[in-house]
N, C-alpha and C positions, 0 to 999 in steps of 0.2 A: 415721147415718153411712153405713150400707150403701146407703140410698136416694140419698145424695149421690154416693157413688162410682159408682152405676149411672147417674146423670144425667151425670156427667163422662164415663163410658165411652161412653154413647150419643152425646154431643156429639162426642167424638173420632172415633167411627165415622162419623157423618154428615159431619164435616169431611173425613175421608179419602176418603169416597165422592165428595163434591162436588169435591174437588181432582182426583180422577181423571177425573171427567166433564169438567171444564174443561180438563185437560191433554191430553186425547186426543179426536181426532175421526177420522172416516174420510174420506179424500179422495173427492170427488164422483165421480171416475172409477171407483172401486172400491166405492162404497157399495152395500150390499144392503139389502133390506127387513128391518126388525127382526123377530125371531122371537117366539114366544109369550111369552118372558120379557122381551122388549124390549131385548135385548142384541145389538149388531152384532158378528158374528164374522168381521171382515175386518181387513186391515192398518190399524194405527193410526199416526198421524203426530203428532209432538210439535209443539205450537204454544204460543202464549201469550207471557208476558213474556220468557222465555229466548230464544225465536226472534227477538223484536223487538230485544232487546239485541244478539244476534249479527249481525243484519242491519245495525243501526246501526253497530256496531263496524267492520264490513267497509267501510262507506262513509267512515269518518273517516280522516284522514291518520295514518299510523303513524310514530311518532317512535322511531327505532331506539335512541338512547342510553338510553331509559327501560328497555330490556330488557337492557342491558349489566350485567355483574357476575355474582356467584355467589350461590347460595342460602345460607341461614343454616346454620351448623354444627350448631345445635341440632336442625334438622329431619333430620339424618342419624343421630341417635342412636336406636337401636332401642327401648331401654327407658328412658323418661324417669323422673324422680324420682317423679312421682305414681303411676306404675305400679309402679315398684320397691318403693315403700313398702307397697303392697298385697300384692305377691308375697312380701314378707319377713315377713308376719304368720305367727305360729306355726301357725295353723290352715290356712294356704294350702298347697296341694300343692307339693311340691318337684320340680323338673325332674330326670328320670332321663335322662341323656345317651344318645344313640343308641349301640347296640352290636350286634355281629354276632349275639350270642345272642338278643337281643330281636327283631331283624329276622327271624331264622329262625323264631322261635316264632310271631310274628304272621302271617307269610306262610304258614307251614305250616297254621296253624289255618284260615285263609281257604280254602286249597286243599282241606283235608279236609272242610270244611263244604259246599263246592260239590260234591265227589264224593258226599257223603252225600245231597245233594238229588237228584242225578242218579240215584242208586240207589233212589230212592223210599222211603228209610227213614222209617218212621212214617206212610206214606200209606195211605189206604183203598183196598184192591185185593182182587180175588179173591172168595172166599166171604164174607168179612166185609162186602164191599160189597153183596152180594146180600141180606144179612140186616140191613142198616143200619136203625136205628130210624126214620129220617125217611121211609122208603118206605111206612110204614103210616099211614093216616089215622085219627086217633082219632075216636071218636064223642063229640062235645062238644055238649051242649045249648045252645040259645039262652040267652044270659046268661053263657056261659063256664063254666069249671071252677075249682075251688079248687086253688091251687098248694101242694103239700106237699113235704116232703123226699123222700118215696117217689115222688111224681109231680111232678117239678120243671118249671119253665118250660123250654120248648124253643126254641132259637134257631138259625136258619140264617144264616150269614155269607157274603156274596158277595165274593170277592177275597182272595187269599192273600198280599198285601203286608203291610207293617208295620201298617197300620190294621186289616186283617182279623185278623191274628194277635193283636194286642193285644186286640181285642174278644173273640175266642175264648178267650184266656187269662183275661181278666177274668170272662167268663161261667162258665167252669169253676170258677174260684176261688170264685164265689158259689153253687156247687152246681147250676148250670143244665146242661142237656144241650145240647151245641152241635155243629154240623157246619159245616165250612168248605169252600166250593166255589171252586176256582181254575180259571180258564178255560184256562191254559197247558197244553200237551201234556206238558211236563216241568217239575218244580218246581225249575228252575234260576234262581236270582235274578239279575236284571240289575243293572248299575251297580256303582260302587265303594263305598268306605266312606261312612258317613253319621254326622253329628254327632248324638249323643244329648245334648241340652243339659240343664241342671240341672232345668228344669221337667218334662221328659219322664222323667228318671230318678226324680224323686219320684213320678210317676204309676205307673211300673213297680214302685217300691218298695212302694207301697200295694196294688198288685194282687197281687204275688207276690214276696216278699223274695228267693227263690232266683234268680229271673230277674234281678232287680236286681243281685245279687252276681255272677252269672255274666257279665253284660254289662260291669260295671265291671272285673272281672278280665281280661276279653278285650280291653278297650279301651285306647287311648292317650290320656292326659290332654292336652287342648289348652288348659286354663285356667291352665296354669303359665307362660305366655309372653304376649307382647303381641299384640294384634290391631289392625287399623286400615286407614286409607286412605292411599294414596300417589299422587303425581302420576306419570303414566306417562312423561312427557317434559318437557323444560325448558319452563317457563311462568312468566308473571307479569311484573311490572315494578317499578320503584323505588317507585311510588306504592301499589301493591297488595301488594307482597311478591314476591321472586324465589324460584323453586323450580327446582332442578336435577332431572333425571330420577331418579325413585326416592326423592325427598325425601318425608318423612312430612307429611301434612296433618292427620290425626287419629289419635291413639293411645289405646287403652283396654284395660282388663283385663276379663275376664268373671267372674273369681272373686270380686271384691268384692261385687257385688250378690247372688251366690249365697250367700256366707257370711252376709250380712245377713239373708237369708231362711231360713237354716238348711238350705240345699239342697246336694246333692253337686256336685262339680266336673264340668264337661262332659267327655265322652270321645268319641272317634271309633272306630267299630267297622265292620268289613266287613259288608255286607248279608247275605251267606250265613251268617255267624256269628250275627248277630242272629236270623235266621229259624230256624236250627237250634236255638238256645237256646230260643226260644219254642215250637218244635215239641216239643222234648224235655221241657221243664219246665212248659209252659203247659197242656197238656191230654193226654188219653190218646192212644195210637197209634190210627190209623184215623180221626182227626177230620178230616183234610184229604183231600179228593178232587180229583184233577186232571182235566183234560179235561171240565170241568163248568161251562160258561158258562150262566148264567141268562138265559133268553130273555124270559120274562114271568112274571107272578104274578097271583094272584087273591086279593083280600081276601074271606075267607069270612064276615066280619061277625059282630057280636054276640058277640065273645069266642071265636069258633071258629078264629081264627088265619089262616094264609095258606097257599095252595097254590102251589108253585113249579114251573114247567116249564123243564127244561133244554133246550139246543139240540138234543140228540138225542132229545127227547121224554120223557125220564125225569121222573117226578113226585116231588116231595118236599113234606113237610108239617111245619109248626112253628107255635109260638105267635107268633113274631116273625121278621122278616127284616131284616137289616142290610146295606145296600149300601155296601161298602167297596171297590168295584171300580174306583176311579180316576177321573180327570178325564173320561173318556169312558164313564161308568157306564151300563150297561144298566138297572140298577135305577132310577137317576135318570130315565132316559128314560121309563120306565113310570110312575114316581111323578108326574112333572110333565106327562105326556101330550105329550111332544115328538114331532116328526115322525120317520118312519122314517129311519134313517141317523144319528141323534143318538148312538147307542151304537156304539162301534167298538174296534178294536185299535190305533188310531193311537199313534205314539210320543209320549211326553210327558215332562215333567220335565227336570231338568238332568242327571240321571245315569242314568235308566232308559231303556228303549226298545229300539230295533232291535238285532238280533243281528249283522247284516252290512250292508255298504254297499248291496247290491242291495235289501234289504228297506227300508233307510232311505230310498232314493230313492222307492220306491213309497209308503211311509207319509207322506213329506213332502207328496206331492200329495193323498193321501187325507185327511190331517189337515185341510187347508183346507176341504174339503167337510164333514167331520164337525163341525168347529168352528162353521160357519154354522148347522148343524142343532141343535147342542147348546148354543147360546147361551153360547159361551166367547169370551173376549177374547184376540186375538193381542196379545202384549206389545209387538211391534215389534222383537223380538230373535230372532236365530237363535243357537244355542249349540253350540259345539264343546267336548267334554269328554273327559278321559282321566285315567287313574291312572298317573303316571310312576314307574317303579321307580328312584328317584333320591333321594339324600340332598341336600336343598336346601342351598344355601350359607348360608342364614340360619336353619337349622332349630333351633338352640339358643336363639334369642331370639324368633322369630316363629312363631306357629301359624296365623295367618290374615291375609291382606292382599289388598287390591284395588288394582290399578294403573289409574288413571282416565285417560280420554281422550275426545276428541270422537268420537261415533258408536260407541264401543266401550269395553269395559273388560275386564280380565283378573283373575280371582279364583283364588287358590290357598290351599290349606289342608293341614295335615299329615294324611296318610292313615294314619299308623302304619307301622311296619315299613320305615323308609327309603323311603317313597313319598309322592308329592305328588299330591293330587287337584286338578286345575285345570279352569277353565271360561273360555272366551273368548266373551264375549257381544258380538255385532255387530249394529248396527241396520240392518235391511234387510227387504224385503217377505217375506211368508210364502210357503212352498212352494218355496223355492230348493233346488237340489241341487248337489253338487260334480261336476266333470268326472270322467269315468271314466278310470282309469289308462291311459296309453299308453307305448310304449317311450321316447318323448321326455320324458314326465313320469309316472313310475310312482307318484308320491306327491302327488296333486293337493291333498289337504287340508293336508299339511305345507307344500307350496309356497305356498298361499294364506296360511296363518298366519304363515309366515316373512316375507311381504311386509307383512301387517297389523301386525306387531309388530317391524318391522325396527329393529335396534339400531345399525346402522352406515350409512355413506354418506349418501344423501339421505333415508333414513328411509322412512316409509310414503307412501301416495298423497298425503297432505296435507303432506308434508315434515317430519313429526314423528319424531325419532329416539328410540326407546323405551328405557327401562331394560332392560338385558340379562337381567333375571331372568325375564321372560316367555319369551324364547327358550331360556333355560336349561332350562325345563321342557318346552317344546314339542319341542326337539331331543332330549330324553330319552325321548320317546314314539314309538311306532311308528305308521305309517299305519293299521294294522289296529285298534289300540287306541283311536284317536280316533273318537268317535261324534258325529254332528251331528243336532240336532233343533230345530225352532221351539218357542219357549216360549209357552204359553198359560196364562191364569189365569181368574178369574171376577170378577164385580162384588163389591166388598166388602159391599154391602148388597143386599137384595132390590129388584128392579126390577119390582114387580108390585103390583096393587091387589086381588089375590085374597084375601079375608078369611081363608080357611083357611090360606093360606101365610103370611100375616102373623102369624097366631096360632101356627102350627107350621111354621117355615120349612123344616125338613129332614125332616119326617115326615108321614105320613098313614096313619091306621088303624094296623095292626100293622107298618108298614114305616118304616125310618128310614135316613138317610145319614150317613156320617162320613168324615173324611179328605178326600182330593182330590175325592171324589164330591160333597162338600158345599162345600168352600172351597179350590179349588186356588190356590196362591200362588206368586209369584216366589221364587227361591232365596236372595235377598240376606240375609235374616235367619237362614237355616238352620232355619226353624221349621215347614216343611211336615210332615215326619215327626213333629216334636215336638207340633204341634197335633193331629195324627191320634192320637197316643198319649193326649193329654189327652181327646180325644173318646171313645176306647174306654173309658177309666176312668169318665168321667162317665155315658156311656150305660148301662153295666151297673150303676153305682151306682143310677141311677134305676129300671132294670128290677128290681133286687133288692127293691124295695119292693112289687112286685106280689103281691097275695094271691089275686086271681082274674083269669083271663085277660082278662076284659072291661076291666080297668084298663090293659092294655098301651098302647093309643093315648094315654091321658092322660099316662102317664109318659114315653113317647117324645116327646110334645109338650113336656113339661117339660124334658127333656134339650136339645131343640132351642132352646128359648128361653134356657136358661142359657148355652149355648155360642155363640150367633150373634153377640152383641155383642163378646165378647173376640176371636173369630176374625176378625170384620170389621175391628176396629182393627188387628190384626197384619197381615192381608191388605192393608189399605190402606197401612200403613207400608211393606210390602214392595214394592208397586206404585210408590208415590211415590218410595221410595228408589232403585229401579232407574232411574226416569225422570230423577231429579236427578243421578245419578252421571255421566251423559254431558254434563251442563252444568257440572260442577265446573271444567273447564278454562276456561270462560268467566268464572267467578267470580274466577279467579286474576288477571284483568287489569283488574278494576274497582276503583278506589280506594274505600276505606271499606267498600263492600259486600262485597268479597272477604274481608278480614280479619274482618268482622262475621259473615259466613256460616260461616266456618271455626270461629270461636270458639263460636257457637251450636251448631254440630254437635258440637264437643268437649264442651260443657257438657251437651248433651241426652242423650248416650250412656248415662251411668249411669241416667238416669230411664227411658229406653227398656228397658234391661236389667232394671231393677227391675220394670217392668210385665211383661216376658216371664217373669222368674223369680219367679213367685208360688207360694207353697206350696199354694194351693187354687185349684181350677178346676172 
């Protein structure tokens, strides 16, 4: 049975990978030579059947009476019967209505966590730094040393984000000696709240029950309401179905599959809170060291570990090195022998990145160059994101929704504490920046977004009048809080014929990658951080089997092989989902195909969630 499941998983991963290859090409005017991993890091354009259908539709005569009438009343109901029946189960979490007390509690905890981070609480500084264990190179004979309770395995982790913190916490829980090097000059987390979905909560529960309990207690449950896809503006016809702006296309719950697997309900938690919980409960004080960018490393060979060199010349030694340093990983650059410039500080992700607009403009240009060196794929989307201090009009019924449209879509999710985290993804070339503020237009990002999602008058540039919910959140955000960055990810499967990498995709010798360094993905499934959490759990589970340091490469290779297929499938689904979202509006106008596509999407969601919410990984 396990062998059969693996065959199915492999087939799905290959299919996802092939579909991405077919759906994306680089225009000849901007094509660059493939890099060492044979991935083109330039602007990608959507082609294929969707574009053919769109071109054909534009050439056909338009019959106006087919689009007359109103959308179905059933598509305006937030919680349909099939979702209501699941939410009504005795074991399902019950919605706690928003209140001033809870809002104040959640917001104050996020503020306190950020302040603690800025004050370097729990960081390695001063005299303790000078006497740190990793500064001394052990005398280890060829063939390695025996790992014991008194002389445990030593691990250095590059990167202080979620992936690195989880690895460090898991390593400490298994009795290993661990140090975490974070390149930032202050340990001040970027970005807004993040969803810790059921599968990631299970991983944290297995690593450290206290961490799990603290995160659940600090979080806001999002599995107690409906999630789904809406059409952003009026679309359709009498033959394919009519939809008014804001009508539901697909609705689903996330708690049903979680309950089936015996997993806890998804929660959303502020990043600073998650990081401070992990720092406080995951490992001893002094584990995290800031201003510590790993520049290069040397595999000492034959079980003698790894020697790490920081950017300032500091040397560090351990039995294993884990690169959890993000999509532009310097450890990955060294591991795969990529060109200079492949590792960088470029802004990435849907919610992380630059601190201010000036830095964002510089990073947007730098990122294009870094991506070409680092073999990363530009998704075709730029992303505006903000955390709006606003009680959404649908907050009691809806936890997550996407408003779909041609060339763009708008994502919103409950951020807890009467706040909404939103993302506006717009298809356009990489490297774009917003105009600088002027007396005539002091808010250029807001100006653009108000035009892109116009809810009155003539609508957007294509004449589409959007559902007002997008502007409800945009107008509740300040210009300063809105961050912009281009979204990059990676190939779902390896694009290499290197036998070593095929055998051990994310590791070589005593060095391994995890999180975005191994498998950056689009944010549509909300699984980037969750898969990083699974990585951390599995990586340390494998390393905990080491009895002699010479076994480290073998167990890291085993971790890599176990994880690559699952993450490739999820990564491929996230890529494919993002690309299909901007073609949903086209489907709304095609008889038979449109209703069939919607029905299959609705039916497939429970199966996708069951795959995501597995109790073992």
